[in-house]
C-alpha positions in Angstrom: -0.1 0.1 0.1 1.0 3.5 -0.9 1.6 5.8 2.1 -0.8 8.6 2.6 0.6 12.0 1.5 1.1 14.4 4.4 0.2 18.1 3.4 3.2 20.4 4.1 2.2 23.5 6.1 3.1 26.9 4.6 5.8 28.5 6.5 5.0 31.1 9.0 5.3 34.7 7.3 8.1 36.7 8.4 7.4 39.9 10.3 7.4 42.2 7.1 5.3 39.7 5.2 2.8 39.9 8.2 2.8 43.7 8.0 2.1 43.4 4.1 -0.8 41.0 5.1 -2.7 43.3 7.3 -2.1 46.4 5.0 -3.5 44.1 1.9 -6.1 42.9 4.2 -7.0 46.7 4.9 -7.1 48.0 1.7 -9.6 44.9 0.6 -11.7 45.9 3.5 -11.6 49.7 2.7 -10.1 50.7 5.8 -7.4 53.5 5.4 -4.5 51.6 7.2 -3.7 48.4 9.1 -3.9 49.9 12.2 -7.7 49.0 12.4 -7.0 45.2 13.4 -5.4 46.6 16.5 -8.6 48.4 17.5 -10.7 44.9 16.3 -8.7 43.0 18.5 -9.0 45.3 21.3 -12.5 45.7 20.9 -12.9 41.6 20.7 -11.5 40.8 23.8 -12.4 43.8 26.0 -15.9 44.9 24.4 -15.1 48.8 25.0 -17.4 50.2 22.5 -21.2 49.1 23.0 -24.2 50.1 20.8 -25.4 53.9 21.4 -21.9 54.8 22.6 -20.6 58.1 22.1 -16.7 57.9 21.6 -13.8 60.1 21.3 -11.2 59.2 19.0 -7.8 61.0 19.4 -5.1 61.3 17.1 -7.7 59.6 14.5 -5.8 60.2 11.3 -5.9 58.2 8.8 -9.5 57.2 10.0 -9.4 53.4 10.3 -10.4 53.6 13.9 -12.9 56.2 13.4 -14.7 54.0 10.9 -14.5 50.7 12.9 -15.7 52.4 16.0 -18.6 54.3 14.3 -19.9 50.6 13.1 -19.6 49.2 16.7 -21.5 52.2 18.1 -24.2 51.9 15.5 -26.5 54.7 13.9 -27.7 55.4 17.5 -23.9 56.3 18.6 -21.7 58.8 17.9 -17.8 58.8 17.2 -16.0 62.1 17.2 -12.3 62.1 15.8 -9.6 64.4 16.7 -6.5 65.1 15.0 -4.1 68.0 14.0 -3.7 67.0 10.2 -6.9 66.9 8.1 -8.6 63.7 6.9 -9.2 62.6 3.3 -11.8 60.2 3.7 -15.5 60.0 3.7 -17.0 59.6 7.2 -19.8 57.3 8.4 -23.2 59.2 9.0 -22.8 58.9 12.7 -19.2 60.1 12.8 -17.7 63.8 12.6 -14.1 65.1 12.7 -12.6 67.9 14.3 -9.2 69.4 13.3 -7.6 70.4 16.6 -4.4 69.7 18.3 -5.4 67.3 21.2 -2.9 68.8 23.6 -4.9 72.1 23.6 -8.4 70.9 23.6 -10.6 72.8 25.9 -14.1 73.1 27.5 -15.4 74.9 24.3 -14.4 72.2 22.2 -15.8 69.5 24.3 -19.2 71.5 24.1 -19.1 71.5 20.7 -18.2 67.9 20.4 -21.6 67.4 22.2 -20.3 67.0 26.0 -19.7 63.7 27.8 -18.2 60.3 26.2 -18.7 56.6 26.7 -15.0 55.6 25.6 -12.0 57.6 24.8 -9.7 55.9 22.3 -6.1 57.1 21.6 -3.9 55.6 18.9 -1.8 58.7 18.6 1.7 58.4 18.2 4.6 61.1 18.3 6.9 62.4 15.6 9.8 59.8 16.0 13.4 60.9 16.3 15.0 57.3 16.5 15.9 57.5 19.9 14.2 55.2 21.9 14.0 57.0 25.1 13.0 60.6 23.5 10.3 58.7 21.3 8.9 57.0 24.7 8.9 60.2 26.4 6.9 62.1 23.8 4.6 59.1 23.5 3.9 59.3 27.4 3.0 62.7 27.1 0.4 62.1 24.7 -1.0 59.6 26.9 -0.7 61.9 29.9 -2.9 64.3 27.8 -5.4 61.4 26.5 -5.7 60.6 30.3 -6.3 64.5 31.3 -8.9 64.7 28.3 -10.7 61.6 29.8 -10.9 63.2 33.0 -12.8 66.1 31.3 -15.3 64.2 29.2 -15.5 60.5 30.3 -18.7 59.3 32.1 -18.7 57.4 35.2 -17.9 53.7 34.3 -16.5 54.6 31.1 -13.5 53.0 29.2 -10.3 53.9 27.6 -7.7 52.5 25.5 -4.3 54.3 24.8 -1.3 53.3 22.6 2.0 54.2 24.8 5.7 53.1 23.6 7.3 51.3 26.4 10.1 53.5 28.2 11.0 54.6 31.6 7.5 56.4 32.0 5.4 53.2 31.0 4.9 52.1 34.8 4.0 55.7 35.9 1.6 56.0 33.2 0.2 52.4 34.3 -0.3 53.8 38.1 -1.9 56.8 36.8 -4.6 54.5 35.0 -4.9 52.3 37.8 -6.1 55.1 40.0 -8.6 56.2 37.6 -10.1 53.1 36.4 -11.6 50.2 38.5 -10.1 47.4 36.0 -7.1 47.9 34.2 -5.2 45.8 31.6 -2.0 45.9 29.3 -2.5 44.4 26.0 -0.5 44.2 22.8 -2.6 43.1 19.7 -1.1 40.4 17.2 -1.6 42.7 14.4 1.4 45.0 16.0 4.6 44.8 14.1 7.0 42.6 16.2 9.8 44.9 16.4 7.4 47.7 17.4 7.6 48.9 21.2 4.1 50.2 20.8 1.5 48.5 23.7 -1.8 49.4 24.8 -3.3 50.3 28.1 -6.7 49.4 28.6 -8.9 51.1 31.5 -12.6 50.3 32.2 -15.0 51.3 35.0 -13.8 55.0 35.0 -14.0 56.8 38.5 -15.1 60.3 38.2 -14.2 60.9 41.5 
């Protein structure tokens, strides 16, 4: 008897190929960038966004998170994206874009956005220098700003997801998150590039006091 032929498993893609895979997939699914799969993984694991939620997306350009969050919030929900640079995409009916510097948002800006939010997202990344310590410090500054904004707009029991580059300030930011949220997790999506130092801090059950 002839032996059965065994099918060979395809080799695992190298990190560069995996990156290309997510980029191709994003293009096929009509998202502006591969970063959408990071939020998809976060949402699948933590269920931060619920139907009818109001979501604030900081550093929203090029718009992948904005589009996905709008879908999760549904027609009765609302997503507001903020970025220093303009967007070049068509927005869903339940989404709007505010061109502004997230580091200088104030009460009048929040009022124009419609008030309190259920979820704050930040995928904001600093202009990198190539110096790891400097880039991590800049990332921390953005995260600190995002947490401050959450303090202004997040409802009691709300949730937050924030990208940060791991560095000396990482543990301090974790402590700040633990003070403000009842539940806190650290999560690195599989769709992150292997060499990337980015990681996401997730908070839920926001304490307004």
